[in-house]
C-alpha positions in Angstrom: 134.8 100.3 67.3 135.5 98.5 70.6 132.8 98.2 73.2 133.3 100.4 76.3 132.9 98.7 79.6 133.3 99.9 83.2 134.4 96.7 84.7 137.1 95.5 82.3 137.9 91.9 81.5 139.1 89.2 83.9 142.5 89.3 82.1 142.9 93.0 83.0 142.1 92.4 86.7 145.2 92.3 88.9 146.0 88.8 90.0 146.2 88.0 93.7 149.7 87.1 94.9 150.0 83.4 95.4 151.6 84.0 98.8 148.7 86.2 100.1 147.1 84.4 103.0 143.4 83.6 102.7 141.2 85.7 104.9 139.7 83.6 107.7 136.0 83.9 108.1 134.5 83.1 111.5 131.0 81.7 112.0 128.3 84.3 112.7 127.4 82.8 116.0 131.0 83.0 117.2 131.2 86.7 116.3 128.1 87.4 118.4 129.5 85.3 121.3 132.7 87.4 121.2 130.7 90.7 121.1 128.5 89.6 124.0 131.4 88.4 126.0 133.2 91.7 125.5 130.2 93.6 126.8 129.7 91.2 129.7 133.4 91.5 130.7 133.2 95.3 130.7 130.1 95.2 132.9 131.8 92.7 135.3 134.8 95.0 135.5 132.5 98.0 136.3 130.8 96.0 139.1 134.1 95.0 140.6 135.8 98.4 140.6 132.6 100.2 142.0 131.6 97.6 144.6 135.2 97.2 145.8 135.6 101.1 146.1 138.8 101.0 144.0 140.7 104.3 144.3 143.9 104.3 142.3 144.1 107.9 141.2 140.7 107.5 139.5 137.9 107.4 142.1 135.7 104.5 141.2 134.3 104.6 144.7 132.1 107.6 143.7 130.4 105.7 140.8 127.2 103.7 141.3 127.3 99.9 141.1 125.5 97.9 138.5 122.8 97.1 141.1 122.2 100.8 141.6 122.1 101.4 137.8 119.6 98.6 137.4 117.3 100.1 140.0 117.6 103.5 138.3 116.9 101.9 134.9 113.8 100.2 136.2 112.6 103.5 137.6 113.1 105.2 134.2 111.4 102.5 132.3 108.4 102.8 134.5 108.2 106.6 133.8 106.4 108.0 130.8 108.7 111.0 130.9 111.6 108.8 129.9 109.9 107.7 126.6 108.8 111.3 125.9 112.4 112.5 126.3 113.6 109.7 123.9 110.9 110.6 121.4 111.8 114.3 121.5 115.5 113.7 121.0 114.8 111.4 118.1 112.6 114.0 116.4 115.3 116.6 116.8 118.1 114.3 115.5 116.2 112.9 112.6 114.9 116.3 111.5 118.3 117.9 111.6 120.0 114.9 110.0 117.5 114.6 107.2 117.9 118.3 106.3 121.7 117.9 106.5 121.7 114.8 104.3 119.8 116.5 101.5 121.7 119.8 101.7 125.1 118.2 102.2 124.9 115.8 99.3 123.5 118.5 97.0 126.2 121.0 98.0 128.9 118.4 97.8 128.0 117.5 94.2 127.6 121.2 93.2 131.0 122.3 94.4 132.7 119.3 93.0 131.1 119.5 89.6 131.1 123.3 89.1 134.2 125.5 89.3 132.0 128.6 89.6 130.0 127.3 92.6 133.2 126.0 94.1 134.8 129.5 93.9 131.6 131.0 95.4 130.7 128.6 98.1 133.7 126.6 99.1 135.7 129.4 100.8 132.6 130.1 103.0 132.2 126.4 103.8 135.9 126.1 104.7 135.8 129.1 107.0 132.6 127.9 108.8 133.5 124.2 109.0 136.1 124.4 111.8 133.6 126.2 114.1 132.1 123.6 116.5 128.3 123.4 116.0 127.7 123.6 119.8 129.4 127.0 119.7 126.5 128.2 117.6 124.1 128.0 120.5 124.1 131.8 121.1 123.6 132.4 117.4 120.7 129.9 117.3 119.1 131.7 120.3 119.3 135.0 118.5 118.1 133.6 115.1 115.2 131.4 116.1 112.2 132.2 118.2 112.1 128.8 119.9 114.7 126.5 121.5 113.3 123.6 119.4 114.2 125.3 116.1 117.6 126.3 117.5 118.5 122.7 118.5 117.4 121.4 115.1 119.6 124.0 113.5 122.6 123.0 115.6 122.0 119.3 114.7 121.8 120.2 111.0 125.0 122.2 111.1 126.9 119.4 112.9 125.9 116.8 110.3 126.1 119.0 107.3 129.9 119.4 106.9 130.9 115.7 107.2 128.3 114.8 104.6 129.4 117.7 102.4 133.1 116.9 102.5 132.6 113.1 102.0 130.3 113.8 99.0 132.7 116.3 97.5 135.7 113.9 97.7 133.6 111.0 96.4 132.6 113.0 93.3 136.1 114.1 92.6 137.4 110.5 93.0 135.1 109.1 90.2 137.0 107.8 87.2 136.6 110.3 84.3 136.3 107.4 81.9 132.8 106.7 83.2 131.6 110.2 82.3 133.4 110.1 79.0 131.7 106.8 78.1 128.2 108.2 78.8 128.9 111.4 76.8 130.3 109.3 73.9 127.0 107.5 73.7 125.1 110.8 73.6 124.3 111.3 77.2 123.9 114.9 78.6 124.4 116.4 82.0 121.3 114.8 83.5 122.3 111.3 82.3 125.8 111.7 83.7 124.4 112.9 87.0 121.8 110.1 87.5 123.7 107.2 85.7 127.3 108.0 86.8 127.7 110.5 89.6 124.9 109.5 92.0 125.5 105.7 91.8 129.3 106.1 91.9 129.4 108.2 95.0 127.0 106.1 97.1 129.8 104.4 99.2 131.4 107.8 100.0 128.1 109.4 100.7 127.0 106.8 103.2 130.4 107.0 104.9 129.8 110.7 105.4 126.2 110.0 106.6 127.5 107.6 109.2 130.0 110.1 110.5 127.4 112.9 110.3 125.0 110.9 112.4 127.6 110.4 115.2 128.5 114.1 115.2 124.9 115.1 115.2 124.2 113.1 118.3 127.1 114.7 120.2 125.8 118.2 119.3 122.1 117.6 119.9 122.8 116.2 123.4 125.0 119.1 124.2 122.4 121.6 122.9 119.7 120.0 125.0 121.9 120.3 128.1 122.5 124.0 127.4 119.2 125.3 126.1 116.7 122.4 126.0 113.6 122.0 128.1 113.3 118.3 127.6 115.0 115.4 125.8 117.6 112.8 126.9 120.4 115.4 127.1 118.3 117.8 129.2 117.2 115.0 131.5 120.7 113.7 132.0 122.0 117.1 133.0 119.0 117.6 135.3 120.0 114.3 137.0 123.5 115.7 137.5 122.2 118.9 139.1 120.2 116.9 141.7 123.1 114.6 142.4 121.4 111.6 140.9 124.5 109.8 139.5 122.7 106.6 138.6 120.3 108.6 136.5 123.2 110.4 134.8 124.7 107.0 133.8 121.3 105.7 132.6 121.0 108.8 130.5 124.5 108.2 129.0 123.7 104.6 128.3 120.5 105.6 126.6 122.3 108.1 124.4 124.8 105.4 123.5 122.1 102.9 122.5 120.2 105.4 120.5 123.4 106.6 118.7 124.3 103.0 117.9 120.9 102.1 116.6 120.6 105.2 114.3 124.1 104.7 113.0 123.3 101.1 112.4 120.2 102.0 110.4 122.4 104.4 108.2 124.9 101.6 107.6 122.1 99.1 106.8 120.7 101.6 104.3 124.1 102.0 102.8 124.6 98.2 102.4 121.1 97.9 100.8 121.7 100.8 98.4 125.1 99.5 97.3 124.3 95.8 96.9 125.1 96.0 93.2 128.7 96.9 93.9 131.5 94.3 94.4 131.9 93.3 98.0 135.2 95.2 98.3 133.7 98.5 97.3 130.4 97.9 99.1 132.3 97.7 102.4 133.3 101.3 102.1 129.7 102.3 102.7 129.6 100.5 106.0 
């Protein structure tokens, strides 16, 4: 009897065309220089169009300059309320996202592996999925006794569906030969789940988690602006109502940095969890 392997032999692997150009790899320091230069150029352009009062259909003369933004940022950094708002937004986003990650992965595996569950649950998911999570604010106000619970619910809903869909597609894309190999060697449903399904779907799952984190930030900030009492979204909207435009832009920049940092943590976790994969497949989890 021939031995079953998942990777195959080197002879079976498709050969790379001789004419294919080698991929050029740049030094790490040069990549960081390019990234820093890109950001510096954008900031310099902002300073020029705002300080020169450029008005070419888009009224840059109404926007604050970098000097005004720096003054506003210093004021925020010296305020304890700024850090409390960041902490509250992070608690909301991480609570809703963690619940969505667990529920989305479990539901995605369930509907992809069971025809009965797919027939029962998938029609409901497909009907609810196109509804923007922020449109559920009135429902959240009716369902939950506090705004805090309602905002976490909206965050959960926003992240749940991208994770669910990515997980479902990842499970259905698994080669059936992997499961057949485990069953041939006497493995049951549990062995298939933990030795084939869960490791095999990791790149797809982390792709969904990355998308879910971005959507969750959009919705948690919107929910804070509509029904929150504190948080970065609430404070940014409050700055707008009192015509503090530098404060608005500082709030927007803070949201961007927090979103970038949390998405980066998800991608880092994805790379760590899929280190055993070939580099080509591991990149799908980034």
